[in-house]
Backbone bond lengths (Angstrom), bond angles and torsions (degrees), N, CA, C in turn:
res aa  C-N    CA-C-N  psi(-1)  N-CA   C-N-CA  omega(-1)  CA-C   N-CA-C  phi
1 M - - - 1.402 - - 1.527 111.39 -
2 I 1.211 109.64 134.97 1.455 113.93 -179.93 1.521 106.98 -97.36
3 C 1.212 110.48 130.75 1.473 118.03 -176.94 1.536 109.34 -97.50
4 N 1.283 115.89 123.19 1.476 119.52 175.81 1.510 109.11 -94.90
5 K 1.247 112.28 115.27 1.469 117.22 177.51 1.520 108.54 -103.49
6 K 1.267 112.87 130.72 1.464 117.59 175.80 1.508 108.69 -85.07
7 R 1.253 112.43 131.43 1.465 117.04 178.02 1.519 108.29 -88.88
8 N 1.256 114.93 138.62 1.464 120.92 175.24 1.521 107.73 -88.19
9 I 1.286 114.48 99.83 1.458 119.14 178.31 1.520 106.62 -99.11
10 K 1.312 113.90 123.44 1.469 119.87 179.21 1.522 108.35 -91.11
11 R 1.308 113.38 121.86 1.454 118.61 177.18 1.511 107.70 -98.41
12 G 1.359 115.79 137.46 1.454 120.97 179.57 1.518 110.19 176.82
13 I 1.293 114.51 -170.68 1.463 120.73 -178.18 1.518 107.38 -109.23
14 S 1.304 114.14 130.51 1.458 118.18 179.30 1.526 110.63 -85.59
15 L 1.279 116.76 166.97 1.464 123.32 179.94 1.525 110.44 -62.49
16 I 1.297 116.91 -37.27 1.469 120.60 179.65 1.531 109.96 -64.17
17 E 1.317 116.91 -40.60 1.461 120.25 178.86 1.526 111.23 -65.11
18 I 1.294 117.37 -40.48 1.475 121.44 178.58 1.519 110.29 -62.19
19 V 1.305 117.34 -45.90 1.472 121.47 179.42 1.527 109.84 -62.75
20 L 1.318 117.35 -41.27 1.452 121.29 179.36 1.536 111.08 -64.14
21 Y 1.328 118.20 -44.23 1.465 121.63 178.70 1.522 111.91 -63.63
22 I 1.320 116.05 -43.03 1.475 120.03 179.37 1.522 110.22 -63.88
23 T 1.322 117.58 -39.92 1.462 121.05 179.10 1.531 110.71 -64.47
24 L 1.315 117.38 -46.01 1.457 120.58 178.62 1.528 111.76 -64.34
25 L 1.325 116.89 -43.43 1.463 120.61 178.73 1.533 111.19 -64.54
26 G 1.331 117.67 -40.32 1.469 121.71 177.58 1.520 111.95 -63.61
27 G 1.335 116.58 -42.79 1.469 120.63 178.56 1.519 111.63 -63.84
28 A 1.322 116.04 -43.69 1.468 119.91 178.38 1.526 110.50 -64.56
29 S 1.325 117.43 -39.30 1.471 121.14 179.02 1.521 111.25 -63.53
30 V 1.320 117.12 -41.13 1.468 120.98 179.24 1.528 109.90 -64.09
31 L 1.322 117.77 -42.93 1.465 120.81 179.35 1.529 111.18 -64.60
32 I 1.307 117.71 -43.42 1.470 121.34 179.76 1.524 110.57 -65.66
33 A 1.330 117.24 -43.68 1.465 120.39 179.14 1.523 111.08 -63.03
34 N 1.324 117.46 -42.16 1.472 121.36 178.65 1.524 110.52 -62.41
35 F 1.321 117.68 -42.76 1.457 121.90 177.80 1.530 110.82 -61.71
36 L 1.323 117.29 -45.16 1.464 120.86 179.74 1.526 111.81 -64.16
37 I 1.314 117.13 -40.68 1.471 121.09 179.04 1.528 110.18 -63.63
38 Q 1.327 117.02 -43.95 1.459 120.13 178.76 1.527 111.93 -65.65
39 T 1.327 117.01 -37.13 1.461 120.67 178.68 1.524 111.03 -65.84
40 V 1.328 116.98 -45.43 1.465 120.94 178.73 1.522 110.21 -64.62
41 S 1.316 116.92 -39.98 1.467 121.35 179.08 1.529 110.88 -62.88
42 A 1.325 116.60 -43.69 1.470 120.47 179.02 1.525 110.17 -64.33
43 Y 1.321 117.27 -39.70 1.462 120.75 178.34 1.533 110.64 -64.04
44 E 1.331 117.16 -45.05 1.469 120.48 -179.88 1.520 111.35 -64.31
45 R 1.327 117.14 -38.21 1.469 120.71 177.98 1.526 110.22 -64.83
46 A 1.329 117.23 -45.69 1.467 120.91 179.11 1.531 110.64 -64.24
47 Y 1.321 117.17 -39.09 1.465 120.94 178.27 1.526 110.35 -63.59
48 A 1.346 117.41 -42.67 1.470 121.17 178.84 1.527 110.51 -62.85
49 E 1.323 117.41 -40.76 1.463 120.51 178.50 1.525 111.39 -64.60
50 R 1.333 116.89 -45.16 1.467 120.16 178.10 1.522 111.27 -63.00
51 E 1.315 117.14 -39.30 1.465 121.61 -179.84 1.530 110.71 -63.74
52 V 1.319 117.31 -43.66 1.462 121.42 179.55 1.527 110.35 -64.83
53 I 1.324 117.26 -47.07 1.466 120.87 -177.74 1.526 111.05 -64.69
54 S 1.323 117.22 -47.05 1.469 119.04 -177.16 1.525 111.49 -67.21
55 N 1.330 117.89 -38.08 1.469 120.14 177.87 1.524 111.08 -66.19
56 A 1.326 117.24 -43.71 1.465 120.33 -179.50 1.534 110.60 -62.49
57 R 1.312 116.58 -43.26 1.469 119.86 179.07 1.522 111.41 -64.84
58 L 1.317 116.80 -43.37 1.462 120.66 179.87 1.527 111.06 -61.94
59 M 1.336 116.63 -43.88 1.465 119.77 178.86 1.525 110.89 -62.39
60 L 1.341 116.47 -46.54 1.458 120.28 -178.15 1.533 111.48 -64.90
61 E 1.320 117.60 -39.97 1.462 120.43 177.19 1.528 111.55 -63.09
62 N 1.315 116.42 -41.21 1.468 121.52 179.31 1.527 110.83 -62.90
63 I 1.326 115.82 -45.21 1.467 120.63 179.67 1.529 110.42 -65.97
64 N 1.336 116.77 -46.34 1.473 120.72 -179.36 1.520 111.79 -61.70
65 K 1.311 117.14 -39.02 1.458 120.26 177.86 1.523 110.74 -62.27
66 S 1.319 116.74 -43.65 1.468 120.47 179.19 1.516 111.59 -66.73
67 I 1.332 117.36 -39.50 1.469 120.33 178.06 1.524 109.76 -64.27
68 G 1.326 116.51 -44.94 1.456 120.78 -179.12 1.523 113.24 -63.05
69 Q 1.313 117.91 -28.19 1.460 122.04 -179.29 1.527 112.71 -93.41
70 A 1.321 117.27 -7.04 1.470 120.95 -176.21 1.523 111.84 -77.74
71 N 1.325 114.35 155.81 1.461 120.71 174.63 1.520 110.94 -86.42
72 E 1.322 115.77 -37.67 1.465 120.39 -179.81 1.520 110.07 -166.57
73 V 1.335 115.09 167.51 1.459 122.05 174.71 1.519 108.09 -85.63
74 Y 1.319 116.24 136.18 1.464 120.16 176.06 1.527 106.62 -90.45
75 A 1.327 115.43 99.58 1.460 122.50 -171.13 1.529 115.29 -65.12
76 P 1.351 120.72 -35.77 1.469 118.54 -175.88 1.534 115.12 -59.81
77 T 1.321 118.75 -29.10 1.466 119.10 -178.94 1.526 113.24 -111.24
78 S 1.327 118.24 -5.52 1.465 120.76 177.55 1.519 109.73 -80.07
79 R 1.324 116.45 141.71 1.470 122.14 176.85 1.524 108.18 -121.56
80 F 1.326 114.87 112.44 1.454 120.95 -178.60 1.518 110.36 -103.69
81 N 1.336 115.43 162.12 1.465 124.19 175.60 1.519 112.87 57.23
82 Q 1.316 116.52 38.12 1.465 123.63 173.62 1.521 107.72 -133.10
83 D 1.321 117.24 148.93 1.465 119.73 179.96 1.526 112.55 -72.63
84 S 1.311 116.13 -14.32 1.466 120.76 176.20 1.525 107.74 -124.78
85 G 1.316 115.40 64.54 1.456 120.79 -173.78 1.516 113.33 -80.61
86 Q 1.309 114.01 178.23 1.456 122.09 175.57 1.515 107.42 -139.56
87 L 1.326 115.22 139.43 1.448 120.93 179.28 1.516 108.81 -121.38
88 S 1.335 115.84 124.51 1.461 122.01 175.75 1.518 107.79 -119.76
89 L 1.318 115.32 129.31 1.458 121.32 -175.95 1.519 110.58 -122.40
90 I 1.318 115.97 149.49 1.461 122.19 172.74 1.520 106.30 -105.87
91 T 1.319 115.98 126.60 1.455 121.18 -176.88 1.524 111.13 -136.17
92 Q 1.305 116.20 163.01 1.458 120.76 175.93 1.530 111.22 -99.84
93 L 1.317 117.65 -0.25 1.458 121.52 179.71 1.525 110.76 -87.11
94 N 1.305 116.42 146.53 1.463 123.38 176.43 1.528 112.72 54.91
95 T 1.301 116.87 43.47 1.461 120.69 179.21 1.525 109.81 -76.58
96 T 1.313 115.17 154.43 1.457 120.58 176.59 1.531 108.75 -85.41
97 V 1.315 115.48 165.53 1.465 120.84 -177.80 1.524 109.77 -61.12
98 G 1.303 116.30 130.54 1.454 121.39 177.95 1.521 113.97 89.08
99 H 1.328 118.71 -1.68 1.461 121.78 179.33 1.524 109.83 -119.31
100 T 1.317 115.45 147.98 1.458 119.94 178.56 1.528 111.77 -99.12
101 T 1.320 117.18 -15.51 1.461 120.96 178.23 1.525 109.50 -132.72
102 A 1.327 114.55 163.55 1.463 121.37 177.50 1.529 108.16 -140.63
103 Y 1.314 115.92 163.70 1.467 121.69 -179.74 1.525 109.46 -110.23
104 V 1.327 115.02 142.68 1.457 122.78 174.79 1.520 106.86 -128.54
105 D 1.328 116.64 129.26 1.464 121.48 -178.64 1.525 110.30 -119.52
106 F 1.352 116.17 146.51 1.464 124.03 173.34 1.524 107.80 -131.54
107 W 1.320 117.62 133.84 1.453 121.58 178.46 1.531 109.47 -157.99
108 V 1.331 115.64 166.16 1.460 121.89 178.67 1.522 108.50 -111.80
109 D 1.339 115.25 133.80 1.459 121.35 176.34 1.525 107.97 -141.91
110 N 1.319 116.82 124.81 1.468 122.74 -179.53 1.523 112.75 53.81
111 G 1.317 117.07 40.02 1.454 121.06 176.18 1.515 115.23 78.52
112 R 1.309 117.48 7.89 1.469 120.82 179.15 1.522 108.95 -119.69
113 L 1.328 116.13 143.20 1.462 121.44 177.45 1.523 108.14 -91.27
114 W 1.316 115.19 128.80 1.463 122.05 -176.93 1.519 110.30 -118.88
115 T 1.317 115.76 156.09 1.449 122.01 172.94 1.521 108.80 -138.19
116 R 1.302 114.03 152.72 1.470 119.85 176.44 1.518 107.02 -144.58
117 Q 1.315 115.31 129.22 1.452 120.73 174.26 1.515 107.48 -104.50
118 E 1.313 115.26 145.73 1.459 120.30 -178.15 1.532 109.26 -55.59
119 G 1.307 114.84 131.45 1.454 120.85 -179.82 1.517 112.82 87.07
120 G 1.318 117.92 -3.48 1.459 121.74 -179.55 1.516 111.16 -122.42
121 G 1.298 115.40 176.13 1.455 120.60 179.39 1.516 111.71 -91.85
122 E 1.311 114.37 177.73 1.460 121.51 178.18 1.528 108.86 -76.73
123 T 1.330 115.36 139.72 1.458 121.25 179.47 1.518 108.93 -131.78
124 A 1.326 116.35 129.74 1.462 120.25 175.99 1.524 108.63 -78.53
125 I 1.316 115.81 128.42 1.466 120.61 177.92 1.522 109.96 -89.51
126 S 1.317 116.27 -34.38 1.462 119.97 -177.68 1.525 110.45 -88.45
127 A 1.312 115.31 152.45 1.460 121.35 178.11 1.532 109.70 -79.02
128 A 1.319 115.96 160.32 1.460 120.82 179.15 1.532 111.65 -70.85
129 S 1.331 117.17 -15.15 1.462 121.12 -177.77 1.532 113.26 -83.51
130 V 1.334 116.93 -1.95 1.463 120.88 177.70 1.528 109.56 -129.95
131 R 1.336 114.40 161.34 1.468 120.46 177.14 1.525 108.82 -125.56
132 V 1.327 115.56 130.15 1.461 120.97 175.08 1.525 105.95 -88.14
133 V 1.330 116.30 112.11 1.466 120.37 -177.11 1.526 112.29 -100.39
134 K 1.341 116.07 -14.75 1.462 118.99 178.64 1.517 108.87 -146.57
135 F 1.327 115.53 128.36 1.460 122.57 175.32 1.522 105.77 -135.86
136 H 1.330 114.88 84.02 1.462 122.49 -172.88 1.528 108.85 -101.19
137 L 1.308 115.65 129.74 1.469 121.97 -177.58 1.522 109.84 -122.86
138 E 1.322 115.59 137.68 1.465 121.06 175.36 1.524 108.26 -129.12
139 Q 1.300 115.35 132.55 1.460 120.67 176.66 1.521 106.88 -91.21
140 I 1.319 116.62 124.79 1.461 121.82 -176.60 1.521 108.42 -114.53
141 A 1.318 115.31 121.75 1.466 120.52 177.18 1.520 107.22 -94.51
142 Q 1.315 115.69 114.80 1.450 120.84 177.35 1.524 107.87 -92.78
143 G 1.289 116.66 175.54 1.460 120.06 179.65 1.520 112.28 -67.51
144 L 1.317 116.37 161.72 1.456 124.08 177.27 1.529 112.80 59.16
145 N 1.296 116.93 42.11 1.467 123.93 178.48 1.524 113.63 57.25
146 R 1.304 117.32 31.26 1.454 121.44 175.93 1.515 108.91 -95.70
147 E 1.317 114.70 143.23 1.460 120.41 -174.92 1.524 109.15 -127.26
148 A 1.319 115.95 144.93 1.463 121.82 176.80 1.526 108.25 -139.58
149 V 1.308 115.28 163.66 1.463 121.22 178.22 1.524 108.08 -127.36
150 K 1.315 115.18 126.33 1.466 120.83 174.66 1.526 107.68 -96.13
151 V 1.315 115.90 127.29 1.464 122.01 -178.59 1.524 108.43 -115.09
152 T 1.322 116.29 128.14 1.459 122.12 172.08 1.516 106.63 -119.63
153 I 1.320 115.90 124.53 1.454 120.08 -178.45 1.526 108.61 -129.51
154 Q 1.327 115.40 130.09 1.469 120.99 176.69 1.514 107.65 -115.55
155 V 1.320 115.32 126.99 1.457 122.04 -176.94 1.523 108.41 -122.07
156 D 1.327 116.50 130.67 1.461 122.96 176.85 1.517 109.55 -113.86
157 S 1.309 114.92 157.20 1.454 120.40 177.02 1.522 109.47 -79.97
158 A 1.328 116.53 140.43 1.457 121.02 176.63 1.526 110.76 -92.38
159 S 1.342 117.08 3.91 1.459 120.70 179.70 1.528 109.60 -86.30
160 R 1.318 115.62 -175.02 1.476 119.62 -177.85 1.521 112.57 -78.00
161 F 1.333 116.59 -5.84 1.459 120.60 178.73 1.521 109.40 -101.55
162 P 1.328 118.04 119.54 1.466 120.77 -177.74 1.530 111.63 -73.13
163 T 1.311 115.62 106.41 1.455 122.73 178.34 1.516 107.99 -130.01
164 S 1.319 116.48 138.16 1.452 120.13 -177.61 1.526 109.78 -146.42
165 I 1.329 115.62 149.67 1.460 121.00 174.47 1.520 108.10 -143.76
166 T 1.326 115.93 143.77 1.454 122.22 175.15 1.518 107.78 -122.48
167 L 1.332 116.08 124.99 1.457 122.00 179.62 1.524 109.75 -118.68
168 N 1.325 116.41 143.09 1.461 123.56 177.62 1.518 108.95 -123.46
169 S 1.321 114.78 146.31 1.455 119.67 177.40 1.523 108.87 -156.53
170 T 1.310 115.98 145.53 1.458 121.35 174.44 1.517 107.94 -125.32
171 T 1.347 115.70 127.36 1.461 120.87 -177.87 1.517 108.95 -129.94
172 A 1.325 115.04 134.20 1.464 120.65 176.95 1.512 109.46 -80.26
173 I 1.331 115.12 146.85 1.453 121.43 178.45 1.535 108.62 -83.15
174 R 1.301 115.43 128.35 1.464 121.77 -175.24 1.524 112.81 -59.64
175 G 1.300 117.92 -38.37 1.444 121.97 -176.39 1.510 114.02 -60.85
176 N 1.319 117.46 -12.27 1.458 121.53 179.90 1.513 113.66 -90.17
177 Y 1.329 117.67 1.57 1.466 119.69 -177.66 1.488 111.54 -109.92
């Protein structure tokens, strides 16, 4: 007679298999985490660049619009040929009651570009996420008593990613035409 003996085979996971699974899972986790960190970093860098560019353009457009609408530069309070200049303009827009002209000022304080219109308060033009490191103004005398202002503005990112842009623009003063 042949005796059939059933073998008791224990099914389970050995210690070697557990160590192997943990090693593979740890390696995959490190790769996924590294990919996510790089993706977030690239997004933050691109966001900082867009923030710097859009703020610099907005500031320059605002200044150019005011220069183009101005009658003349108010020389006693304007500071030209300095990296931290100030521009004061005389305009006929937004005048107060009883006045035919008004003043508009632009200046940099603590890395932010500010403006003030006569009869109004100070308003920051630049966002807190950027720093204006250069606000250079040049008064340009063109022929036939025409005047223009060249504006150079350098804006840096206030985030952990070093991003910078420098924009230049020259705008003629309307009052000279």
